[in-house]
PDB file with one MODEL, atoms N, CA, C and O in Angstrom:
MODEL        1
ATOM      1  N   UNK A   1     -23.190  62.243  17.838  1.00  0.00           N
ATOM      2  CA  UNK A   1     -24.035  61.278  16.862  1.00  0.00           C
ATOM      3  C   UNK A   1     -25.042  60.811  17.383  1.00  0.00           C
ATOM      4  O   UNK A   1     -26.004  60.562  16.657  1.00  0.00           O
ATOM      5  N   UNK A   2     -25.126  60.498  19.140  1.00  0.00           N
ATOM      6  CA  UNK A   2     -25.944  60.432  19.966  1.00  0.00           C
ATOM      7  C   UNK A   2     -27.410  61.253  19.356  1.00  0.00           C
ATOM      8  O   UNK A   2     -28.329  60.716  18.738  1.00  0.00           O
ATOM      9  N   UNK A   3     -27.289  62.694  19.746  1.00  0.00           N
ATOM     10  CA  UNK A   3     -27.773  63.613  19.664  1.00  0.00           C
ATOM     11  C   UNK A   3     -28.110  63.788  18.098  1.00  0.00           C
ATOM     12  O   UNK A   3     -29.131  64.470  18.012  1.00  0.00           O
ATOM     13  N   UNK A   4     -27.794  63.549  17.273  1.00  0.00           N
ATOM     14  CA  UNK A   4     -28.601  63.093  15.902  1.00  0.00           C
ATOM     15  C   UNK A   4     -29.161  61.968  15.558  1.00  0.00           C
ATOM     16  O   UNK A   4     -29.241  61.743  14.351  1.00  0.00           O
ATOM     17  N   UNK A   5     -29.591  61.161  16.334  1.00  0.00           N
ATOM     18  CA  UNK A   5     -30.107  59.644  16.670  1.00  0.00           C
ATOM     19  C   UNK A   5     -31.408  60.305  16.918  1.00  0.00           C
ATOM     20  O   UNK A   5     -32.310  60.476  16.098  1.00  0.00           O
ATOM     21  N   UNK A   6     -31.380  60.634  18.100  1.00  0.00           N
ATOM     22  CA  UNK A   6     -32.564  61.204  18.704  1.00  0.00           C
ATOM     23  C   UNK A   6     -33.250  62.096  17.844  1.00  0.00           C
ATOM     24  O   UNK A   6     -34.386  61.935  17.396  1.00  0.00           O
ATOM     25  N   UNK A   7     -32.457  63.080  17.637  1.00  0.00           N
ATOM     26  CA  UNK A   7     -33.447  63.578  16.462  1.00  0.00           C
ATOM     27  C   UNK A   7     -34.311  62.795  15.374  1.00  0.00           C
ATOM     28  O   UNK A   7     -35.537  62.766  15.266  1.00  0.00           O
ATOM     29  N   UNK A   8     -33.592  62.330  14.800  1.00  0.00           N
ATOM     30  CA  UNK A   8     -33.614  61.089  13.559  1.00  0.00           C
ATOM     31  C   UNK A   8     -35.034  60.181  14.220  1.00  0.00           C
ATOM     32  O   UNK A   8     -35.877  59.958  13.350  1.00  0.00           O
ATOM     33  N   UNK A   9     -35.427  59.584  15.785  1.00  0.00           N
ATOM     34  CA  UNK A   9     -36.074  59.553  16.359  1.00  0.00           C
ATOM     35  C   UNK A   9     -37.691  60.423  16.878  1.00  0.00           C
ATOM     36  O   UNK A   9     -38.773  59.908  17.159  1.00  0.00           O
ATOM     37  N   UNK A  10     -37.348  61.673  16.856  1.00  0.00           N
ATOM     38  CA  UNK A  10     -38.405  62.521  17.124  1.00  0.00           C
ATOM     39  C   UNK A  10     -38.911  62.800  15.696  1.00  0.00           C
ATOM     40  O   UNK A  10     -40.122  62.856  15.482  1.00  0.00           O
ATOM     41  N   UNK A  11     -37.984  62.979  14.694  1.00  0.00           N
ATOM     42  CA  UNK A  11     -38.932  62.842  13.707  1.00  0.00           C
ATOM     43  C   UNK A  11     -39.716  61.765  12.691  1.00  0.00           C
ATOM     44  O   UNK A  11     -40.612  61.785  11.847  1.00  0.00           O
ATOM     45  N   UNK A  12     -38.834  60.850  13.293  1.00  0.00           N
ATOM     46  CA  UNK A  12     -40.037  59.210  13.020  1.00  0.00           C
ATOM     47  C   UNK A  12     -41.204  59.363  14.188  1.00  0.00           C
ATOM     48  O   UNK A  12     -42.265  58.740  14.149  1.00  0.00           O
ATOM     49  N   UNK A  13     -41.024  59.814  14.694  1.00  0.00           N
ATOM     50  CA  UNK A  13     -42.536  59.687  15.837  1.00  0.00           C
ATOM     51  C   UNK A  13     -43.152  60.820  15.770  1.00  0.00           C
ATOM     52  O   UNK A  13     -44.373  60.670  15.817  1.00  0.00           O
ATOM     53  N   UNK A  14     -42.756  62.060  15.665  1.00  0.00           N
ATOM     54  CA  UNK A  14     -43.843  62.732  14.879  1.00  0.00           C
ATOM     55  C   UNK A  14     -44.179  63.138  13.486  1.00  0.00           C
ATOM     56  O   UNK A  14     -44.613  64.245  13.164  1.00  0.00           O
ATOM     57  N   UNK A  15     -43.836  61.712  12.354  1.00  0.00           N
ATOM     58  CA  UNK A  15     -44.512  61.551  11.412  1.00  0.00           C
ATOM     59  C   UNK A  15     -45.589  60.157  11.477  1.00  0.00           C
ATOM     60  O   UNK A  15     -46.334  59.692  10.615  1.00  0.00           O
ATOM     61  N   UNK A  16     -45.419  59.901  12.332  1.00  0.00           N
ATOM     62  CA  UNK A  16     -46.010  58.551  12.449  1.00  0.00           C
ATOM     63  C   UNK A  16     -47.211  58.870  13.059  1.00  0.00           C
ATOM     64  O   UNK A  16     -48.335  58.470  12.754  1.00  0.00           O
ATOM     65  N   UNK A  17     -46.786  59.841  14.202  1.00  0.00           N
ATOM     66  CA  UNK A  17     -48.553  60.425  14.493  1.00  0.00           C
ATOM     67  C   UNK A  17     -49.197  61.127  13.846  1.00  0.00           C
ATOM     68  O   UNK A  17     -50.421  61.247  13.910  1.00  0.00           O
ATOM     69  N   UNK A  18     -48.112  61.951  12.798  1.00  0.00           N
ATOM     70  CA  UNK A  18     -49.108  62.444  11.925  1.00  0.00           C
ATOM     71  C   UNK A  18     -50.151  61.741  10.524  1.00  0.00           C
ATOM     72  O   UNK A  18     -51.149  62.083   9.890  1.00  0.00           O
ATOM     73  N   UNK A  19     -49.353  60.782  10.553  1.00  0.00           N
ATOM     74  CA  UNK A  19     -50.123  59.900   9.757  1.00  0.00           C
ATOM     75  C   UNK A  19     -51.334  59.057  10.356  1.00  0.00           C
ATOM     76  O   UNK A  19     -52.418  58.902   9.794  1.00  0.00           O
ATOM     77  N   UNK A  20     -51.020  58.620  11.402  1.00  0.00           N
ATOM     78  CA  UNK A  20     -52.016  57.332  12.249  1.00  0.00           C
ATOM     79  C   UNK A  20     -52.852  58.492  13.001  1.00  0.00           C
ATOM     80  O   UNK A  20     -54.043  58.183  13.035  1.00  0.00           O
ATOM     81  N   UNK A  21     -52.534  59.958  13.724  1.00  0.00           N
ATOM     82  CA  UNK A  21     -53.460  60.252  14.100  1.00  0.00           C
ATOM     83  C   UNK A  21     -54.133  61.838  13.319  1.00  0.00           C
ATOM     84  O   UNK A  21     -55.105  62.447  13.767  1.00  0.00           O
ATOM     85  N   UNK A  22     -53.479  62.171  12.322  1.00  0.00           N
ATOM     86  CA  UNK A  22     -53.924  62.848  11.467  1.00  0.00           C
ATOM     87  C   UNK A  22     -55.175  62.694  10.738  1.00  0.00           C
ATOM     88  O   UNK A  22     -56.053  63.533  10.536  1.00  0.00           O
ATOM     89  N   UNK A  23     -55.091  61.290  10.325  1.00  0.00           N
ATOM     90  CA  UNK A  23     -56.045  60.548   9.566  1.00  0.00           C
ATOM     91  C   UNK A  23     -57.391  60.594  10.001  1.00  0.00           C
ATOM     92  O   UNK A  23     -58.331  60.825   9.240  1.00  0.00           O
ATOM     93  N   UNK A  24     -57.490  60.387  11.157  1.00  0.00           N
ATOM     94  CA  UNK A  24     -58.369  60.081  12.549  1.00  0.00           C
ATOM     95  C   UNK A  24     -59.262  61.397  12.445  1.00  0.00           C
ATOM     96  O   UNK A  24     -60.483  61.471  12.578  1.00  0.00           O
ATOM     97  N   UNK A  25     -58.564  62.181  12.238  1.00  0.00           N
ATOM     98  CA  UNK A  25     -58.690  64.123  12.679  1.00  0.00           C
ATOM     99  C   UNK A  25     -59.325  64.245  11.499  1.00  0.00           C
ATOM    100  O   UNK A  25     -60.497  64.586  11.659  1.00  0.00           O
ATOM    101  N   UNK A  26     -58.849  64.027   9.813  1.00  0.00           N
ATOM    102  CA  UNK A  26     -59.290  64.290   8.544  1.00  0.00           C
ATOM    103  C   UNK A  26     -60.735  63.652   8.785  1.00  0.00           C
ATOM    104  O   UNK A  26     -61.616  64.438   9.133  1.00  0.00           O
ATOM    105  N   UNK A  27     -61.032  62.433   8.650  1.00  0.00           N
ATOM    106  CA  UNK A  27     -61.992  61.651   8.784  1.00  0.00           C
ATOM    107  C   UNK A  27     -63.511  62.267   9.260  1.00  0.00           C
ATOM    108  O   UNK A  27     -64.634  62.090   8.789  1.00  0.00           O
ATOM    109  N   UNK A  28     -62.990  63.124  10.486  1.00  0.00           N
ATOM    110  CA  UNK A  28     -63.913  63.433  11.392  1.00  0.00           C
ATOM    111  C   UNK A  28     -64.402  64.889  11.342  1.00  0.00           C
ATOM    112  O   UNK A  28     -65.195  65.501  12.057  1.00  0.00           O
ATOM    113  N   UNK A  29     -63.524  65.325  10.046  1.00  0.00           N
ATOM    114  CA  UNK A  29     -63.616  67.167  10.081  1.00  0.00           C
ATOM    115  C   UNK A  29     -65.030  67.053   9.054  1.00  0.00           C
ATOM    116  O   UNK A  29     -64.960  66.344   8.050  1.00  0.00           O
ATOM    117  N   UNK A  30     -65.886  67.555   9.275  1.00  0.00           N
ATOM    118  CA  UNK A  30     -66.847  67.661   7.988  1.00  0.00           C
ATOM    119  C   UNK A  30     -66.865  68.471   6.842  1.00  0.00           C
ATOM    120  O   UNK A  30     -65.915  69.239   6.693  1.00  0.00           O
ATOM    121  N   UNK A  31     -67.739  68.451   6.023  1.00  0.00           N
ATOM    122  CA  UNK A  31     -67.038  69.064   4.518  1.00  0.00           C
ATOM    123  C   UNK A  31     -67.621  70.137   4.615  1.00  0.00           C
ATOM    124  O   UNK A  31     -68.790  70.272   4.978  1.00  0.00           O
ATOM    125  N   UNK A  32     -66.912  70.951   4.320  1.00  0.00           N
ATOM    126  CA  UNK A  32     -67.544  72.619   4.302  1.00  0.00           C
ATOM    127  C   UNK A  32     -67.844  72.992   2.834  1.00  0.00           C
ATOM    128  O   UNK A  32     -66.946  72.818   2.010  1.00  0.00           O
ATOM    129  N   UNK A  33     -69.073  73.505   2.428  1.00  0.00           N
ATOM    130  CA  UNK A  33     -69.549  73.763   1.340  1.00  0.00           C
ATOM    131  C   UNK A  33     -69.087  75.689   1.024  1.00  0.00           C
ATOM    132  O   UNK A  33     -68.686  76.331   1.995  1.00  0.00           O
ATOM    133  N   UNK A  34     -69.161  76.109   0.192  1.00  0.00           N
ATOM    134  CA  UNK A  34     -68.981  77.627  -0.286  1.00  0.00           C
ATOM    135  C   UNK A  34     -70.213  77.576  -1.112  1.00  0.00           C
ATOM    136  O   UNK A  34     -70.455  76.682  -1.923  1.00  0.00           O
ATOM    137  N   UNK A  35     -71.278  78.994  -0.752  1.00  0.00           N
ATOM    138  CA  UNK A  35     -72.266  78.742  -1.567  1.00  0.00           C
ATOM    139  C   UNK A  35     -71.931  80.376  -2.492  1.00  0.00           C
ATOM    140  O   UNK A  35     -71.316  81.058  -1.672  1.00  0.00           O
ATOM    141  N   UNK A  36     -72.060  81.015  -3.513  1.00  0.00           N
ATOM    142  CA  UNK A  36     -71.423  82.027  -4.000  1.00  0.00           C
ATOM    143  C   UNK A  36     -73.610  82.979  -4.029  1.00  0.00           C
ATOM    144  O   UNK A  36     -74.359  82.652  -4.950  1.00  0.00           O
ATOM    145  N   UNK A  37     -73.910  83.589  -3.364  1.00  0.00           N
ATOM    146  CA  UNK A  37     -74.807  84.281  -3.685  1.00  0.00           C
ATOM    147  C   UNK A  37     -75.037  85.117  -4.894  1.00  0.00           C
ATOM    148  O   UNK A  37     -76.128  85.126  -5.465  1.00  0.00           O
ATOM    149  N   UNK A  38     -74.075  85.776  -5.264  1.00  0.00           N
ATOM    150  CA  UNK A  38     -74.495  86.892  -5.875  1.00  0.00           C
ATOM    151  C   UNK A  38     -74.226  88.552  -5.972  1.00  0.00           C
ATOM    152  O   UNK A  38     -72.996  88.525  -5.928  1.00  0.00           O
ATOM    153  N   UNK A  39     -74.409  89.305  -6.027  1.00  0.00           N
ATOM    154  CA  UNK A  39     -73.761  90.755  -6.002  1.00  0.00           C
ATOM    155  C   UNK A  39     -74.896  91.436  -4.713  1.00  0.00           C
ATOM    156  O   UNK A  39     -74.575  92.578  -4.384  1.00  0.00           O
ATOM    157  N   UNK A  40     -75.937  90.964  -4.103  1.00  0.00           N
ATOM    158  CA  UNK A  40     -76.634  91.270  -2.884  1.00  0.00           C
ATOM    159  C   UNK A  40     -75.982  90.833  -1.429  1.00  0.00           C
ATOM    160  O   UNK A  40     -75.729  89.682  -1.072  1.00  0.00           O
ATOM    161  N   UNK A  41     -75.786  92.003  -0.715  1.00  0.00           N
ATOM    162  CA  UNK A  41     -75.804  91.844   0.387  1.00  0.00           C
ATOM    163  C   UNK A  41     -76.689  90.843   1.336  1.00  0.00           C
ATOM    164  O   UNK A  41     -76.426  89.823   1.973  1.00  0.00           O
ATOM    165  N   UNK A  42     -77.818  91.597   1.128  1.00  0.00           N
ATOM    166  CA  UNK A  42     -79.166  91.568   1.329  1.00  0.00           C
ATOM    167  C   UNK A  42     -79.584  89.790   1.216  1.00  0.00           C
ATOM    168  O   UNK A  42     -80.435  89.445   2.036  1.00  0.00           O
ATOM    169  N   UNK A  43     -79.171  88.925   0.486  1.00  0.00           N
ATOM    170  CA  UNK A  43     -79.513  87.887  -0.447  1.00  0.00           C
ATOM    171  C   UNK A  43     -78.428  87.032  -0.089  1.00  0.00           C
ATOM    172  O   UNK A  43     -78.589  85.852  -0.402  1.00  0.00           O
ATOM    173  N   UNK A  44     -77.135  87.395   0.612  1.00  0.00           N
ATOM    174  CA  UNK A  44     -76.175  86.740   1.282  1.00  0.00           C
ATOM    175  C   UNK A  44     -76.950  86.298   2.426  1.00  0.00           C
ATOM    176  O   UNK A  44     -77.109  85.089   2.597  1.00  0.00           O
ATOM    177  N   UNK A  45     -77.597  87.389   3.462  1.00  0.00           N
ATOM    178  CA  UNK A  45     -77.786  87.355   4.593  1.00  0.00           C
ATOM    179  C   UNK A  45     -78.989  86.406   4.613  1.00  0.00           C
ATOM    180  O   UNK A  45     -78.936  85.489   5.433  1.00  0.00           O
ATOM    181  N   UNK A  46     -79.888  86.485   3.954  1.00  0.00           N
ATOM    182  CA  UNK A  46     -81.498  85.749   3.438  1.00  0.00           C
ATOM    183  C   UNK A  46     -80.922  84.335   3.202  1.00  0.00           C
ATOM    184  O   UNK A  46     -81.600  83.581   3.900  1.00  0.00           O
ATOM    185  N   UNK A  47     -80.130  83.743   2.643  1.00  0.00           N
ATOM    186  CA  UNK A  47     -80.003  82.359   1.980  1.00  0.00           C
ATOM    187  C   UNK A  47     -79.193  82.028   3.025  1.00  0.00           C
ATOM    188  O   UNK A  47     -79.429  80.828   3.159  1.00  0.00           O
ATOM    189  N   UNK A  48     -77.992  82.475   4.255  1.00  0.00           N
ATOM    190  CA  UNK A  48     -77.351  82.208   4.695  1.00  0.00           C
ATOM    191  C   UNK A  48     -78.554  82.028   6.159  1.00  0.00           C
ATOM    192  O   UNK A  48     -78.477  80.811   6.327  1.00  0.00           O
ATOM    193  N   UNK A  49     -79.201  82.358   6.856  1.00  0.00           N
ATOM    194  CA  UNK A  49     -80.139  82.537   7.420  1.00  0.00           C
ATOM    195  C   UNK A  49     -81.137  81.334   7.237  1.00  0.00           C
ATOM    196  O   UNK A  49     -81.665  80.895   8.259  1.00  0.00           O
ATOM    197  N   UNK A  50     -81.437  80.774   6.042  1.00  0.00           N
ATOM    198  CA  UNK A  50     -82.036  80.040   5.521  1.00  0.00           C
ATOM    199  C   UNK A  50     -81.488  78.528   5.850  1.00  0.00           C
ATOM    200  O   UNK A  50     -82.058  77.485   6.170  1.00  0.00           O
ATOM    201  N   UNK A  51     -80.491  78.791   5.684  1.00  0.00           N
ATOM    202  CA  UNK A  51     -79.029  77.465   5.899  1.00  0.00           C
ATOM    203  C   UNK A  51     -78.987  76.858   6.741  1.00  0.00           C
ATOM    204  O   UNK A  51     -78.885  75.644   6.917  1.00  0.00           O
ATOM    205  N   UNK A  52     -79.100  78.042   7.609  1.00  0.00           N
ATOM    206  CA  UNK A  52     -79.242  77.961   9.281  1.00  0.00           C
ATOM    207  C   UNK A  52     -80.305  77.377   9.880  1.00  0.00           C
ATOM    208  O   UNK A  52     -80.123  76.329  10.501  1.00  0.00           O
ATOM    209  N   UNK A  53     -81.554  77.939   9.798  1.00  0.00           N
ATOM    210  CA  UNK A  53     -82.566  77.337   9.615  1.00  0.00           C
ATOM    211  C   UNK A  53     -82.928  75.566   9.819  1.00  0.00           C
ATOM    212  O   UNK A  53     -83.320  74.745  10.648  1.00  0.00           O
ATOM    213  N   UNK A  54     -82.373  75.743   8.098  1.00  0.00           N
ATOM    214  CA  UNK A  54     -82.192  73.834   7.748  1.00  0.00           C
ATOM    215  C   UNK A  54     -81.349  73.111   8.548  1.00  0.00           C
ATOM    216  O   UNK A  54     -81.391  71.892   8.381  1.00  0.00           O
ATOM    217  N   UNK A  55     -80.685  73.487   9.275  1.00  0.00           N
ATOM    218  CA  UNK A  55     -79.712  72.845   9.850  1.00  0.00           C
ATOM    219  C   UNK A  55     -77.841  73.170   9.772  1.00  0.00           C
ATOM    220  O   UNK A  55     -77.068  72.718  10.617  1.00  0.00           O
ATOM    221  N   UNK A  56     -77.547  73.745   8.973  1.00  0.00           N
ATOM    222  CA  UNK A  56     -76.457  74.398   8.471  1.00  0.00           C
ATOM    223  C   UNK A  56     -75.523  74.904   9.495  1.00  0.00           C
ATOM    224  O   UNK A  56     -76.201  75.403  10.393  1.00  0.00           O
ATOM    225  N   UNK A  57     -74.394  74.984   9.727  1.00  0.00           N
ATOM    226  CA  UNK A  57     -73.572  75.506  10.483  1.00  0.00           C
ATOM    227  C   UNK A  57     -72.466  76.628   9.585  1.00  0.00           C
ATOM    228  O   UNK A  57     -71.568  76.366   8.784  1.00  0.00           O
ATOM    229  N   UNK A  58     -72.922  77.809  10.055  1.00  0.00           N
ATOM    230  CA  UNK A  58     -72.214  78.701   8.801  1.00  0.00           C
ATOM    231  C   UNK A  58     -70.718  78.921   9.950  1.00  0.00           C
ATOM    232  O   UNK A  58     -70.599  79.258  11.128  1.00  0.00           O
ATOM    233  N   UNK A  59     -69.689  78.495   8.772  1.00  0.00           N
ATOM    234  CA  UNK A  59     -68.366  78.859   8.896  1.00  0.00           C
ATOM    235  C   UNK A  59     -67.802  80.002   8.641  1.00  0.00           C
ATOM    236  O   UNK A  59     -67.164  80.537   9.547  1.00  0.00           O
ATOM    237  N   UNK A  60     -67.877  80.463   7.708  1.00  0.00           N
ATOM    238  CA  UNK A  60     -67.578  82.141   7.448  1.00  0.00           C
ATOM    239  C   UNK A  60     -69.146  82.656   6.750  1.00  0.00           C
ATOM    240  O   UNK A  60     -69.968  82.008   6.102  1.00  0.00           O
ATOM    241  N   UNK A  61     -69.141  83.975   7.159  1.00  0.00           N
ATOM    242  CA  UNK A  61     -70.398  84.472   7.141  1.00  0.00           C
ATOM    243  C   UNK A  61     -69.981  85.309   5.570  1.00  0.00           C
ATOM    244  O   UNK A  61     -68.956  85.391   4.892  1.00  0.00           O
ATOM    245  N   UNK A  62     -71.313  85.815   5.464  1.00  0.00           N
ATOM    246  CA  UNK A  62     -71.533  86.599   4.599  1.00  0.00           C
ATOM    247  C   UNK A  62     -70.580  87.693   4.118  1.00  0.00           C
ATOM    248  O   UNK A  62     -70.555  88.739   4.767  1.00  0.00           O
ATOM    249  N   UNK A  63     -69.549  87.518   2.713  1.00  0.00           N
ATOM    250  CA  UNK A  63     -68.779  88.436   3.137  1.00  0.00           C
ATOM    251  C   UNK A  63     -68.521  88.564   1.269  1.00  0.00           C
ATOM    252  O   UNK A  63     -68.801  87.709   0.429  1.00  0.00           O
ATOM    253  N   UNK A  64     -67.915  89.910   1.059  1.00  0.00           N
ATOM    254  CA  UNK A  64     -67.765  90.060  -0.829  1.00  0.00           C
ATOM    255  C   UNK A  64     -66.476  89.786  -0.690  1.00  0.00           C
ATOM    256  O   UNK A  64     -65.742  90.062   0.259  1.00  0.00           O
ATOM    257  N   UNK A  65     -66.212  89.187  -1.752  1.00  0.00           N
ATOM    258  CA  UNK A  65     -64.873  88.430  -2.775  1.00  0.00           C
ATOM    259  C   UNK A  65     -64.458  89.647  -3.317  1.00  0.00           C
ATOM    260  O   UNK A  65     -65.438  90.270  -3.724  1.00  0.00           O
ATOM    261  N   UNK A  66     -63.093  90.418  -3.541  1.00  0.00           N
ATOM    262  CA  UNK A  66     -62.309  91.260  -3.532  1.00  0.00           C
ATOM    263  C   UNK A  66     -61.897  91.140  -5.464  1.00  0.00           C
ATOM    264  O   UNK A  66     -61.553  92.074  -6.188  1.00  0.00           O
ATOM    265  N   UNK A  67     -62.092  89.689  -5.851  1.00  0.00           N
ATOM    266  CA  UNK A  67     -61.497  89.749  -6.966  1.00  0.00           C
ATOM    267  C   UNK A  67     -62.717  89.815  -7.958  1.00  0.00           C
ATOM    268  O   UNK A  67     -62.440  90.010  -9.142  1.00  0.00           O
ATOM    269  N   UNK A  68     -64.041  89.672  -7.601  1.00  0.00           N
ATOM    270  CA  UNK A  68     -65.322  89.528  -8.699  1.00  0.00           C
ATOM    271  C   UNK A  68     -66.446  90.205  -8.222  1.00  0.00           C
ATOM    272  O   UNK A  68     -67.391  90.560  -8.926  1.00  0.00           O
ATOM    273  N   UNK A  69     -66.329  90.386  -6.977  1.00  0.00           N
ATOM    274  CA  UNK A  69     -67.579  91.660  -6.247  1.00  0.00           C
ATOM    275  C   UNK A  69     -68.460  90.612  -5.732  1.00  0.00           C
ATOM    276  O   UNK A  69     -69.389  90.800  -4.946  1.00  0.00           O
ATOM    277  N   UNK A  70     -68.136  89.615  -6.182  1.00  0.00           N
ATOM    278  CA  UNK A  70     -69.891  88.634  -5.151  1.00  0.00           C
ATOM    279  C   UNK A  70     -69.936  88.468  -3.809  1.00  0.00           C
ATOM    280  O   UNK A  70     -68.938  88.437  -3.090  1.00  0.00           O
ATOM    281  N   UNK A  71     -71.317  88.335  -3.359  1.00  0.00           N
ATOM    282  CA  UNK A  71     -71.051  88.316  -1.668  1.00  0.00           C
ATOM    283  C   UNK A  71     -70.853  86.350  -1.954  1.00  0.00           C
ATOM    284  O   UNK A  71     -71.260  85.690  -2.910  1.00  0.00           O
ATOM    285  N   UNK A  72     -70.310  86.020  -1.076  1.00  0.00           N
ATOM    286  CA  UNK A  72     -70.688  84.957  -0.681  1.00  0.00           C
ATOM    287  C   UNK A  72     -70.476  83.855   1.361  1.00  0.00           C
ATOM    288  O   UNK A  72     -70.342  84.361   2.475  1.00  0.00           O
ATOM    289  N   UNK A  73     -70.531  82.698   1.052  1.00  0.00           N
ATOM    290  CA  UNK A  73     -70.251  82.368   2.903  1.00  0.00           C
ATOM    291  C   UNK A  73     -70.061  80.760   2.914  1.00  0.00           C
ATOM    292  O   UNK A  73     -70.554  79.949   2.131  1.00  0.00           O
ATOM    293  N   UNK A  74     -69.236  80.532   3.981  1.00  0.00           N
ATOM    294  CA  UNK A  74     -69.416  78.721   3.623  1.00  0.00           C
ATOM    295  C   UNK A  74     -69.990  77.939   4.940  1.00  0.00           C
ATOM    296  O   UNK A  74     -70.250  78.688   5.882  1.00  0.00           O
ATOM    297  N   UNK A  75     -70.186  76.785   5.111  1.00  0.00           N
ATOM    298  CA  UNK A  75     -71.316  76.587   5.455  1.00  0.00           C
ATOM    299  C   UNK A  75     -70.788  74.821   5.470  1.00  0.00           C
ATOM    300  O   UNK A  75     -70.021  74.398   4.605  1.00  0.00           O
ATOM    301  N   UNK A  76     -71.330  73.943   6.571  1.00  0.00           N
ATOM    302  CA  UNK A  76     -71.582  72.621   6.807  1.00  0.00           C
ATOM    303  C   UNK A  76     -72.861  72.149   7.186  1.00  0.00           C
ATOM    304  O   UNK A  76     -73.473  73.053   7.754  1.00  0.00           O
ATOM    305  N   UNK A  77     -73.428  71.239   7.114  1.00  0.00           N
ATOM    306  CA  UNK A  77     -74.276  70.428   7.561  1.00  0.00           C
ATOM    307  C   UNK A  77     -74.055  69.693   8.942  1.00  0.00           C
ATOM    308  O   UNK A  77     -73.188  68.841   9.137  1.00  0.00           O
ATOM    309  N   UNK A  78     -74.768  70.049   9.667  1.00  0.00           N
ATOM    310  CA  UNK A  78     -74.811  69.325  11.273  1.00  0.00           C
ATOM    311  C   UNK A  78     -75.585  68.061  11.163  1.00  0.00           C
ATOM    312  O   UNK A  78     -76.803  67.895  11.098  1.00  0.00           O
ATOM    313  N   UNK A  79     -74.430  67.055  11.155  1.00  0.00           N
ATOM    314  CA  UNK A  79     -75.277  65.554  11.345  1.00  0.00           C
ATOM    315  C   UNK A  79     -76.517  65.269  12.662  1.00  0.00           C
ATOM    316  O   UNK A  79     -77.087  64.181  12.748  1.00  0.00           O
TER     317      UNK A  79
ENDMDL
END
């Protein structure tokens, strides 16, 4: 019985930590944008370099999407 109560309290503690601690982390995370450049890898690299020069942080480099064969990258703006 005592072990069961300890597990319940532990689960409650983890839940509260996720609710209160997780919300602060979620608010601090930058919003990530996804840019689809088209069918050219060269265009994708050119545009991602242009965004980087304007102050964006590239999250995922240029990659070819398997389902439509288009090139894309993701980024977020640095404050």
